[in-house]
BARO-584693 format. One line per field, with one value per residue (C-alpha): x, y, z; residue in one letter; residue number from 1. Coordinates in steps of 0.05 Angstrom, whole numbers, plus 5000, padded with zeros to 4 digits. Layout:
REM residues N
x = c(X;...)
y = c(Y;...)
z = c(Z;...)
aa = c(A;...)
i = c(NUM;...)
//
This chain:
REM residues 811
x = c(6620;6666;6741;6751;6696;6725;6794;6767;6729;6794;6841;6794;6790;6835;6836;6793;6748;6731;6722;6671;6633;6633;6606;6550;6533;6536;6524;6498;6551;6600;6666;6710;6706;6753;6744;6725;6691;6645;6628;6588;6612;6568;6595;6668;6660;6630;6688;6739;6711;6707;6779;6805;6775;6810;6876;6871;6854;6905;6963;6960;7035;7047;7051;7070;7037;7064;7015;7037;6982;6971;6921;6853;6792;6829;6885;6838;6802;6866;6898;6839;6832;6904;6895;6828;6861;6910;6970;7019;7008;7069;7049;7100;7113;7098;7141;7204;7254;7246;7316;7299;7233;7267;7316;7259;7220;7281;7295;7223;7225;7162;7144;7077;7053;6984;6988;6944;6918;6953;7021;7078;7105;7173;7229;7241;7225;7229;7167;7095;7059;6984;6941;6882;6831;6862;6862;6789;6773;6802;6760;6753;6738;6712;6742;6779;6783;6835;6820;6891;6911;6984;6992;7035;6993;7031;7103;7115;7181;7204;7217;7292;7293;7338;7380;7368;7296;7273;7213;7174;7134;7066;7018;6943;6953;7001;6960;6894;6921;6948;6881;6848;6895;6881;6805;6806;6849;6802;6738;6726;6658;6616;6594;6664;6691;6766;6821;6869;6928;6986;7020;6988;7055;7075;7050;7010;6968;6956;6936;6885;6855;6846;6822;6765;6745;6749;6702;6649;6669;6681;6751;6760;6822;6851;6910;6959;7001;6944;6904;6956;6945;6904;6839;6849;6811;6751;6753;6751;6689;6654;6662;6643;6708;6709;6778;6840;6907;6973;7047;7067;7092;7024;6988;7031;7015;6941;6945;6983;6929;6874;6863;6870;6805;6778;6782;6751;6717;6648;6671;6653;6725;6728;6800;6866;6918;6990;7048;7119;7156;7157;7095;7114;7078;7066;7031;6984;6970;6948;6901;6869;6862;6833;6793;6727;6723;6703;6758;6817;6890;6925;7000;7026;7087;7087;7132;7125;7156;7115;7050;7024;7068;7049;6991;6975;6905;6898;6838;6832;6842;6908;6972;7034;7098;7148;7140;7080;7099;7090;7047;7027;7025;6978;6951;6998;7058;7115;7170;7237;7294;7360;7433;7475;7488;7414;7412;7345;7357;7324;7268;7295;7356;7360;7371;7349;7275;7262;7191;7166;7102;7071;7044;7106;7117;7152;7217;7250;7240;7303;7346;7359;7420;7385;7323;7364;7397;7333;7283;7307;7279;7285;7319;7284;7212;7214;7179;7199;7232;7245;7307;7292;7341;7304;7322;7277;7265;7209;7182;7123;7103;7102;7150;7187;7215;7285;7296;7337;7408;7432;7400;7448;7514;7575;7607;7668;7657;7585;7528;7473;7402;7385;7311;7317;7338;7278;7232;7256;7248;7178;7154;7160;7100;7110;7151;7116;7172;7243;7298;7369;7424;7496;7541;7603;7643;7643;7631;7572;7496;7453;7381;7329;7263;7200;7167;7092;7052;7034;7107;7120;7194;7260;7322;7357;7301;7305;7380;7370;7316;7360;7418;7371;7342;7399;7471;7524;7548;7478;7473;7466;7521;7473;7397;7368;7295;7256;7187;7173;7213;7230;7188;7196;7140;7112;7109;7165;7219;7272;7336;7379;7353;7366;7437;7446;7419;7471;7525;7485;7480;7538;7608;7666;7706;7768;7811;7839;7908;7946;7931;7873;7831;7850;7830;7764;7748;7764;7715;7661;7670;7667;7605;7568;7592;7619;7681;7698;7680;7708;7729;7672;7617;7563;7560;7485;7471;7509;7459;7484;7435;7439;7460;7516;7538;7545;7584;7631;7641;7660;7709;7742;7749;7786;7832;7852;7842;7797;7728;7681;7617;7553;7521;7585;7581;7513;7548;7610;7581;7643;7708;7749;7716;7716;7790;7807;7770;7805;7873;7862;7824;7773;7700;7668;7601;7564;7499;7493;7426;7410;7442;7428;7413;7383;7401;7346;7296;7224;7196;7247;7229;7256;7252;7264;7299;7317;7318;7281;7236;7290;7290;7228;7225;7256;7327;7305;7269;7311;7311;7344;7351;7343;7385;7363;7401;7405;7440;7493;7499;7461;7411;7398;7338;7326;7312;7241;7211;7201;7274;7301;7256;7276;7347;7319;7276;7334;7375;7316;7305;7380;7384;7314;7316;7243;7183;7156;7175;7149;7163;7155;7181;7173;7153;7179;7205;7132;7126;7188;7159;7094;7130;7178;7119;7085;7149;7162;7092;7101;7163;7123;7144;7091;7090;7057;7048;7062;7076;7066;7090;7062;7069;7057;6990;6997;6936;6964;6969;7037;7050;7122;7157;7189;7258;7240;7210;7275;7315;7269;7277;7353;7351;7309;7362;7416;7372;7353;7423;7453;7499;7515;7488;7528;7515;7469;7420;7426;7361;7317;7352;7337;7265;7260;7289;7239;7183;7202;7202;7136;7104;7128;7101;7027;6997;6967;6920;6956;6929;6952;6950;6969;6983;6978;6998;6981;6988;6934;6921;6874;6858;6792;6797;6753;6800;6864;6896;6935;6875;6848;6912;6880;6811;6781;6784;6860;6872;6890;6891;6921;6922;6983;6963;7013;7022;7096;7119;7189;7166;7137;7208;7239;7185;7193;7120;7098;7150;7120;7051;7069;7119;7069;7017;7066;7081;7007;7001;7065;7072)
y = c(1988;1927;1936;1917;1966;2021;2009;2010;2075;2109;2079;2090;2165;2225;2269;2323;2272;2239;2306;2327;2262;2269;2340;2314;2260;2304;2375;2402;2372;2420;2412;2462;2507;2555;2617;2659;2613;2553;2524;2465;2415;2446;2516;2493;2450;2509;2554;2501;2490;2565;2579;2517;2543;2610;2575;2535;2597;2644;2596;2552;2540;2529;2457;2475;2527;2550;2563;2613;2617;2616;2561;2586;2571;2607;2556;2496;2525;2542;2474;2435;2483;2475;2399;2405;2446;2390;2427;2406;2442;2461;2487;2535;2544;2615;2605;2593;2651;2683;2662;2589;2595;2627;2569;2519;2558;2559;2485;2466;2512;2548;2608;2629;2634;2647;2679;2697;2768;2791;2760;2800;2793;2761;2805;2767;2797;2730;2705;2720;2729;2739;2748;2702;2757;2784;2715;2704;2767;2738;2708;2633;2587;2517;2469;2409;2349;2293;2226;2198;2176;2169;2244;2283;2326;2351;2366;2369;2397;2365;2410;2396;2375;2316;2350;2384;2398;2352;2360;2294;2284;2250;2226;2219;2144;2146;2198;2163;2097;2130;2163;2095;2064;2120;2116;2042;2050;2100;2077;2148;2169;2230;2236;2249;2316;2317;2363;2402;2418;2403;2455;2445;2455;2385;2314;2312;2371;2344;2276;2308;2350;2291;2242;2289;2319;2254;2220;2273;2291;2361;2389;2436;2481;2504;2552;2532;2593;2642;2607;2567;2500;2522;2528;2465;2417;2464;2473;2397;2391;2452;2428;2356;2331;2256;2247;2278;2273;2307;2295;2271;2339;2371;2312;2320;2394;2377;2330;2382;2434;2390;2418;2373;2340;2350;2307;2295;2230;2257;2287;2258;2236;2165;2163;2193;2184;2202;2204;2228;2196;2141;2139;2122;2085;2152;2178;2118;2126;2197;2172;2123;2179;2236;2208;2170;2096;2077;2118;2084;2103;2095;2097;2095;2106;2145;2190;2240;2189;2128;2149;2103;2040;2011;2019;1998;2006;2005;2008;2025;1950;1946;1935;1976;1960;2007;2046;2035;1990;2025;1968;1918;1914;1956;1935;1935;1958;1914;1933;1898;1907;1904;1918;1966;1912;1898;1832;1821;1813;1765;1787;1826;1853;1928;1952;2000;2004;1990;2001;1963;1982;1997;2061;2099;2171;2181;2209;2276;2336;2351;2305;2244;2219;2220;2189;2132;2123;2122;2092;2024;1966;1899;1854;1792;1817;1875;1918;1990;2001;2063;2061;2106;2138;2104;2043;1991;1917;1867;1838;1790;1813;1886;1939;1975;2043;2050;2121;2153;2130;2195;2176;2117;2141;2107;2133;2099;2038;2030;2038;2082;2094;2165;2149;2103;2162;2201;2143;2139;2214;2215;2167;2224;2268;2341;2329;2347;2329;2303;2301;2274;2298;2277;2339;2323;2382;2356;2282;2282;2274;2336;2325;2377;2375;2415;2426;2421;2477;2424;2408;2368;2356;2394;2382;2354;2303;2285;2274;2229;2190;2179;2155;2103;2080;2085;2060;2112;2116;2138;2195;2264;2312;2371;2378;2440;2457;2498;2528;2506;2467;2500;2466;2459;2485;2414;2417;2367;2383;2426;2390;2439;2495;2453;2440;2515;2526;2480;2531;2582;2535;2487;2513;2467;2444;2487;2468;2520;2549;2585;2587;2636;2596;2530;2554;2583;2518;2478;2521;2514;2438;2434;2478;2447;2375;2368;2329;2372;2444;2485;2557;2579;2539;2580;2571;2577;2533;2478;2483;2542;2586;2645;2600;2564;2631;2660;2599;2605;2679;2665;2610;2653;2712;2669;2637;2702;2751;2797;2825;2804;2845;2808;2788;2793;2719;2732;2781;2741;2670;2636;2616;2652;2720;2711;2692;2753;2799;2769;2774;2847;2860;2896;2879;2937;2917;2951;2940;2949;2915;2870;2802;2756;2687;2654;2670;2664;2702;2723;2772;2779;2768;2815;2781;2816;2773;2699;2665;2599;2619;2596;2523;2501;2550;2533;2550;2595;2642;2704;2719;2776;2777;2844;2846;2894;2946;2896;2847;2900;2914;2980;2995;3068;3092;3150;3104;3092;3038;3091;3113;3042;3022;3082;3053;2985;3017;3056;2993;2955;3010;3010;2936;2916;2901;2916;2950;2890;2855;2814;2836;2796;2784;2745;2773;2844;2836;2836;2908;2927;2891;2931;2997;2980;2962;3029;3066;3025;3037;3112;3107;3075;3003;2948;2902;2839;2810;2829;2768;2777;2717;2716;2790;2804;2832;2887;2861;2790;2766;2746;2702;2708;2666;2703;2690;2721;2781;2792;2787;2836;2886;2881;2888;2951;2980;2966;2993;3059;3071;3059;3004;2943;2882;2817;2761;2725;2782;2789;2756;2791;2857;2856;2837;2899;2941;2915;2925;2998;3006;2970;3019;3078;3050;3056;3007;3041;3014;2980;2983;2917;2842;2813;2742;2739;2680;2679;2623;2607;2665;2682;2748;2741;2753;2814;2846;2835;2891;2854;2822;2893;2918;2915;2907;2837;2827;2837;2792;2719;2693;2627;2603;2563;2507;2519;2564;2578;2639;2615;2546;2583;2584;2524;2470;2437;2418;2489;2517;2474;2501;2573;2564;2522;2575;2627;2583;2576;2652;2670;2612)
z = c(3898;3894;3896;3822;3801;3845;3815;3745;3757;3776;3724;3666;3677;3679;3741;3710;3677;3744;3778;3724;3732;3808;3801;3757;3808;3871;3845;3911;3957;3988;3950;3986;4047;4084;4126;4066;4015;4010;3941;3916;3864;3812;3825;3826;3763;3725;3745;3728;3657;3646;3667;3630;3565;3576;3591;3526;3485;3515;3527;3465;3462;3536;3560;3632;3676;3743;3800;3853;3905;3979;3995;3973;3930;3873;3877;3876;3816;3779;3794;3766;3708;3685;3686;3652;3597;3584;3613;3667;3733;3775;3844;3873;3947;3969;4031;3991;3979;3911;3888;3902;3865;3805;3802;3803;3751;3706;3718;3701;3640;3661;3617;3646;3719;3745;3814;3872;3870;3934;3920;3890;3819;3807;3784;3719;3652;3617;3654;3638;3704;3706;3768;3778;3772;3708;3677;3695;3654;3590;3535;3528;3470;3460;3511;3483;3530;3531;3563;3558;3629;3607;3595;3643;3690;3752;3771;3846;3871;3936;3996;3994;4067;4049;3995;3928;3907;3852;3805;3808;3745;3750;3697;3709;3715;3775;3813;3800;3824;3887;3900;3890;3942;3991;3978;3991;4053;4087;4054;4029;4003;3985;4058;4086;4109;4103;4128;4085;4130;4083;4040;3971;3936;3960;3953;4018;3998;3928;3957;4004;3948;3901;3956;3974;3907;3867;3916;3925;3996;4023;4033;4092;4096;4162;4162;4216;4200;4212;4266;4303;4336;4396;4357;4315;4362;4365;4289;4278;4321;4293;4221;4236;4205;4193;4161;4192;4156;4174;4185;4254;4277;4266;4299;4361;4364;4357;4417;4456;4440;4469;4539;4598;4617;4547;4485;4417;4435;4417;4351;4282;4268;4242;4216;4238;4184;4200;4152;4139;4197;4249;4294;4365;4420;4454;4391;4391;4466;4453;4399;4448;4499;4457;4398;4388;4405;4334;4303;4268;4271;4204;4198;4127;4086;4021;3980;3924;3876;3895;3929;3984;3992;4060;4109;4180;4208;4284;4330;4403;4418;4380;4420;4405;4444;4411;4347;4302;4243;4177;4157;4106;4030;3988;3922;3862;3903;3926;3975;3976;4025;3988;4000;3959;3907;3896;3934;3970;4045;4094;4140;4199;4162;4152;4082;4028;4013;3940;3915;3854;3818;3750;3779;3799;3779;3712;3740;3754;3710;3669;3712;3668;3706;3774;3743;3716;3784;3824;3774;3748;3710;3745;3695;3722;3727;3678;3730;3746;3814;3855;3899;3958;4007;4065;4104;4135;4148;4146;4211;4213;4144;4163;4139;4195;4174;4203;4179;4126;4116;4148;4215;4221;4252;4278;4343;4374;4330;4352;4302;4331;4305;4325;4318;4378;4422;4397;4412;4484;4495;4466;4520;4570;4585;4565;4502;4438;4390;4394;4342;4353;4307;4299;4300;4260;4287;4358;4340;4388;4392;4403;4424;4407;4445;4432;4499;4510;4542;4593;4606;4669;4661;4661;4620;4682;4689;4615;4621;4682;4646;4585;4629;4658;4591;4541;4541;4555;4483;4461;4511;4480;4500;4494;4503;4470;4488;4437;4442;4371;4319;4253;4200;4125;4080;4080;4157;4167;4218;4183;4203;4164;4208;4271;4249;4241;4311;4342;4330;4370;4430;4424;4439;4419;4479;4492;4550;4599;4592;4647;4722;4718;4669;4703;4772;4747;4711;4774;4813;4759;4759;4834;4841;4783;4796;4725;4704;4644;4626;4569;4575;4528;4563;4597;4673;4672;4612;4649;4707;4747;4786;4834;4893;4855;4825;4895;4917;4857;4870;4943;4923;4870;4917;4967;4914;4880;4938;4897;4906;4851;4846;4857;4792;4751;4734;4701;4655;4639;4643;4615;4650;4598;4611;4686;4685;4642;4691;4752;4719;4701;4766;4723;4733;4696;4666;4610;4648;4723;4736;4677;4664;4606;4635;4574;4502;4451;4409;4410;4460;4517;4590;4643;4711;4777;4830;4830;4762;4774;4716;4667;4692;4654;4597;4529;4511;4455;4503;4517;4592;4630;4705;4739;4803;4858;4899;4955;4909;4900;4974;4971;5027;5018;5059;5011;4953;4928;4884;4830;4831;4832;4774;4733;4730;4710;4656;4627;4617;4586;4536;4522;4502;4479;4404;4389;4420;4458;4522;4581;4653;4717;4787;4851;4919;4925;4854;4832;4856;4818;4757;4763;4768;4711;4667;4683;4664;4601;4575;4586;4543;4486;4500;4491;4552;4526;4596;4668;4711;4786;4825;4895;4913;4987;5008;5059;5095;5100;5171;5197;5258;5282;5333;5392;5364;5297;5332;5370;5306;5272;5329;5327;5251;5257;5303;5251;5196;5229;5255;5186;5211;5168;5205;5213;5165;5215;5206;5131;5111;5162;5149;5074;5091;5134;5078;5028;5078;5084;5009;5004;5053;5011;4945;4930;4880;4819;4767;4710;4638;4608;4612;4680;4702;4778;4822;4896;4947;4997;5044;5102;5068;5030;4955;4958;5009;4969;4931;4877;4841;4832;4799;4730;4699;4705;4629;4632;4692;4692;4764;4787;4859;4881;4928;4985;5045;5048;5008;4992;4968;4908;4879;4914;4906;4838;4831;4846;4799;4744;4758;4748;4692;4652;4661;4635;4574;4559;4553;4516;4467)
aa = c(M;K;D;N;E;L;K;S;S;F;L;S;Q;T;I;D;G;R;F;A;N;I;A;D;T;F;P;D;N;I;A;Y;S;D;N;E;N;T;V;T;Y;Q;Q;L;S;T;E;V;D;S;L;A;A;K;I;Q;K;N;L;P;D;E;S;I;V;G;L;Y;F;E;Q;S;L;A;F;I;T;S;F;L;S;V;I;R;A;G;K;V;A;V;P;L;D;T;K;S;P;E;N;R;L;L;R;L;I;S;H;A;E;I;K;T;I;I;K;G;D;T;L;P;Y;F;D;N;K;E;L;T;I;I;S;Y;S;D;F;C;Q;K;E;G;G;D;L;S;I;S;N;D;I;H;N;Q;T;V;I;L;Y;T;S;G;S;T;G;E;S;K;G;V;V;H;A;H;R;S;L;M;H;H;T;Y;R;F;T;K;L;L;N;L;S;H;T;D;K;S;T;L;L;Y;N;T;A;Y;F;G;G;L;R;D;I;L;S;A;L;L;N;G;G;S;L;H;Y;Y;S;I;E;K;N;G;Y;A;Q;L;P;T;W;L;E;K;N;N;I;T;I;Y;T;S;V;I;T;V;Y;R;Q;L;C;D;A;I;D;K;G;K;D;L;K;H;S;H;L;R;A;I;R;I;G;S;D;V;C;L;K;S;D;F;E;K;F;K;T;Y;F;P;D;N;C;I;F;V;S;G;L;A;S;S;E;T;G;L;I;R;Q;N;V;L;T;K;D;S;I;V;T;D;S;V;P;N;G;Y;P;V;E;D;V;D;V;Y;I;K;D;E;D;G;V;T;L;E;D;G;E;I;G;I;M;V;I;A;S;D;Y;L;S;L;G;Y;R;N;M;P;E;L;T;A;E;K;Y;K;I;N;S;A;T;G;Q;R;E;F;W;S;G;D;T;G;Y;I;K;D;G;S;L;V;F;A;G;R;K;D;T;Q;V;K;I;S;G;R;R;I;D;L;A;E;I;D;S;V;V;M;D;L;N;G;I;T;N;A;I;S;L;Y;Y;E;E;T;K;S;I;V;L;F;I;E;I;S;K;H;N;F;I;S;K;E;D;I;S;K;Y;L;S;E;N;L;P;F;Y;M;Q;P;T;R;I;I;A;L;S;T;F;P;L;S;P;S;F;K;V;D;K;K;A;L;Y;A;L;I;K;D;Y;E;Q;P;Y;V;E;P;T;G;K;Y;E;T;E;V;I;N;V;F;C;T;V;L;N;K;E;K;I;G;I;H;D;S;F;F;E;L;G;G;D;S;I;S;A;T;T;A;N;T;M;L;E;K;I;F;N;V;E;I;P;Y;G;Y;L;Y;Q;A;Q;T;A;Q;L;V;A;Q;A;I;Q;A;N;N;F;D;K;P;L;Q;W;L;S;L;V;N;R;G;G;G;V;P;I;Y;W;V;G;E;E;S;I;R;K;Y;L;P;D;D;Q;E;I;Y;R;I;S;T;H;Y;D;H;G;E;L;D;K;S;L;T;V;E;L;I;C;S;E;F;T;K;E;I;L;Q;I;N;K;G;D;R;C;I;V;G;G;F;S;M;G;A;R;Y;A;L;E;V;S;H;Q;L;K;K;Q;G;M;N;V;D;L;L;I;L;L;D;P;T;E;D;K;E;K;K;F;L;K;I;G;D;M;V;K;R;F;I;S;N;C;Y;F;F;M;D;I;E;P;P;K;S;F;K;T;I;H;V;Y;Q;Y;H;K;T;L;R;K;K;Y;K;L;S;K;Y;D;G;K;V;L;L;F;Q;R;R;Q;D;T;P;M;E;D;R;D;W;P;K;I;T;D;P;D;N;L;T;F;H;Q;L;E;L;D;D;H;F;E;V;V;T;N;S;E;I;Q;L;Q;W;T;N;K;I;K;E;L;I;Y)
i = c(1;2;3;4;5;6;7;8;9;10;11;12;13;14;15;16;17;18;19;20;21;22;23;24;25;26;27;28;29;30;31;32;33;34;35;36;37;38;39;40;41;42;43;44;45;46;47;48;49;50;51;52;53;54;55;56;57;58;59;60;61;62;63;64;65;66;67;68;69;70;71;72;73;74;75;76;77;78;79;80;81;82;83;84;85;86;87;88;89;90;91;92;93;94;95;96;97;98;99;100;101;102;103;104;105;106;107;108;109;110;111;112;113;114;115;116;117;118;119;120;121;122;123;124;125;126;127;128;129;130;131;132;133;134;135;136;137;138;139;140;141;142;143;144;145;146;147;148;149;150;151;152;153;154;155;156;157;158;159;160;161;162;163;164;165;166;167;168;169;170;171;172;173;174;175;176;177;178;179;180;181;182;183;184;185;186;187;188;189;190;191;192;193;194;195;196;197;198;199;200;201;202;203;204;205;206;207;208;209;210;211;212;213;214;215;216;217;218;219;220;221;222;223;224;225;226;227;228;229;230;231;232;233;234;235;236;237;238;239;240;241;242;243;244;245;246;247;248;249;250;251;252;253;254;255;256;257;258;259;260;261;262;263;264;265;266;267;268;269;270;271;272;273;274;275;276;277;278;279;280;281;282;283;284;285;286;287;288;289;290;291;292;293;294;295;296;297;298;299;300;301;302;303;304;305;306;307;308;309;310;311;312;313;314;315;316;317;318;319;320;321;322;323;324;325;326;327;328;329;330;331;332;333;334;335;336;337;338;339;340;341;342;343;344;345;346;347;348;349;350;351;352;353;354;355;356;357;358;359;360;361;362;363;364;365;366;367;368;369;370;371;372;373;374;375;376;377;378;379;380;381;382;383;384;385;386;387;388;389;390;391;392;393;394;395;396;397;398;399;400;401;402;403;404;405;406;407;408;409;410;411;412;413;414;415;416;417;418;419;420;421;422;423;424;425;426;427;428;429;430;431;432;433;434;435;436;437;438;439;440;441;442;443;444;445;446;447;448;449;450;451;452;453;454;455;456;457;458;459;460;461;462;463;464;465;466;467;468;469;470;471;472;473;474;475;476;477;478;479;480;481;482;483;484;485;486;487;488;489;490;491;492;493;494;495;496;497;498;499;500;501;502;503;504;505;506;507;508;509;510;511;512;513;514;515;516;517;518;519;520;521;522;523;524;525;526;527;528;529;530;531;532;533;534;535;536;537;538;539;540;541;542;543;544;545;546;547;548;549;550;551;552;553;554;555;556;557;558;559;560;561;562;563;564;565;566;567;568;569;570;571;572;573;574;575;576;577;578;579;580;581;582;583;584;585;586;587;588;589;590;591;592;593;594;595;596;597;598;599;600;601;602;603;604;605;606;607;608;609;610;611;612;613;614;615;616;617;618;619;620;621;622;623;624;625;626;627;628;629;630;631;632;633;634;635;636;637;638;639;640;641;642;643;644;645;646;647;648;649;650;651;652;653;654;655;656;657;658;659;660;661;662;663;664;665;666;667;668;669;670;671;672;673;674;675;676;677;678;679;680;681;682;683;684;685;686;687;688;689;690;691;692;693;694;695;696;697;698;699;700;701;702;703;704;705;706;707;708;709;710;711;712;713;714;715;716;717;718;719;720;721;722;723;724;725;726;727;728;729;730;731;732;733;734;735;736;737;738;739;740;741;742;743;744;745;746;747;748;749;750;751;752;753;754;755;756;757;758;759;760;761;762;763;764;765;766;767;768;769;770;771;772;773;774;775;776;777;778;779;780;781;782;783;784;785;786;787;788;789;790;791;792;793;794;795;796;797;798;799;800;801;802;803;804;805;806;807;808;809;810;811)
//
């Protein structure tokens, strides 16, 4: 079909009229499919006409109908039925709090809502709320059809991610022209199988529904909330998907879910269309790596008010040097770059994006003042214009999206585009998403990163990379790593939620007062090599570890002539609390063995021994370090692993907020972790995962040098005579202590999931005890390619191997 014929076929019909004609043309084509239902066009069209007739008969005085559904076949049927009945459909987001929904319902003046069968009723006596099944049981009458494309048909409330939610009013005409533009862009036809990943309460979901069902193609729904991202690549292949559309955050998660060494190059995908934000060079490089050679990469810019306004179609041969330009003009839509006074700017100058078209939405529901402010008539051309809150510029005929006005900040007289920081960070492997925010309270930049399960970089490396690639005034003062970003219902990054998180991680700088705080701060700065540290800043969040904590302890003991218990810094963490304890000479701790080394949420990790595990895990992962009796200077020969672990278990049960946890340990700490897990399970705790990091095999051969043998003999003498050895024998002495405990403790079968790491050993696998600790179905084994036991926690590359494996299993 020629372009003019295609355009005419869309603009001469209403949404429901074209759907009915498509159903007559392709009655046996699959229209919609999800995990529970698959229907043809004929089946869906029959249900739509039947329900539409019932809506007309039973809601004769209602012009607007609210739809409160989780994504399902019932929603698709109800949505098309309301439109077919000549009413205005208002999809409502089931993820929104009830109070917000009630405000939107009142604002839109909705009187009747059709809801999904499993969803609750609203507590509002003024509303008529009918379940889908109940409405389907009502009687219908003769169906009256309207062919007026100028009639209102849908009100879409924005997610509110950039401010107050607004109800965008669309007529058939604006949505049909947008669907035509999208059809032409992707060359959609009745043979395509398209994804439905967007929330259908928002514009992206509506676009995907109409683009598939008004062209005779099949629409395939995948629930990210229920199924996660891990299965998405397999689902795309299994369903022979040809058209993939999503926001950039979901696309990045898809790429991250594709296992190393695998790709989708042999899938049926022919188009990857990304929207909602700037696509970066790194995003395009992933496209070239993972997807078929004949597939196209489409970056576009659209909004609820305007529909598609710019497009950029790239192939594997295209060259991208920085971000992907948002592209080139689409039919019947003009984009002007203007200043605040309405003066059109020259190419290359950044200004407000103004969209001019005869096919804009009608305005905002019951918001006449805002509609007049945003939707204007150009006095020279007579054309309607929409003044967006976005900025951009024209370069070589292509629109470059510069971000919303709120991403442009001024620090120390310098104008900074926060999106530039994000772009630099996203060039690094192992970063799934990055968002920079300006935090007004501290007048500083805070960088949030979402780490990949294949992460190959630490926050220290990111900071170093930024210092080499950005000027000093663009450096974030804080990097916060999250396992997942909070998302809005439309799957965009929820910046409001990120701003709220800053207060949990970012402490305003408070300078020390008095000699105690001043001396403690001086020690912290010296040990951590920092110029400025506030009294509320966490020693460990600033890069401290067990070695630097021991160094700080020693320095403070000499300065103040006090004895600070080992591990106290893990409890106090801040200079203020340490100074208060030293001044009062009171180091009592509520917990003797557990220390919080990483604040966060989710399922907490309890780790026995050194805490290198925290280096590559996200900041929102709660981690407790369990110090041992040796850490506290206790070497009691009468102790057993069981007795020691009973004390650990008691403290875990005391502080754990729920009934789930993760337990792990390195070397001898792995034995403690095993016994703790046994005891926790007996107490009713659910141990999601037991992590055993290179526990020693009793059968492992040891080859000692003569000097080491002498040291061991001397240490044995100290040990069996109950004499404290000198510091020169400290390491070998604790080894002997642990060896004694190890001989007393017999490994017992563990009923739960185990992640076991072991380095290369001479002991054959079949002769090792640790791989037999649980049933094969519960065991995940990973060999570390090295020989030295202590390099497991000191070699950065090896640390990445085992921490990444842990992330794969717990996130």
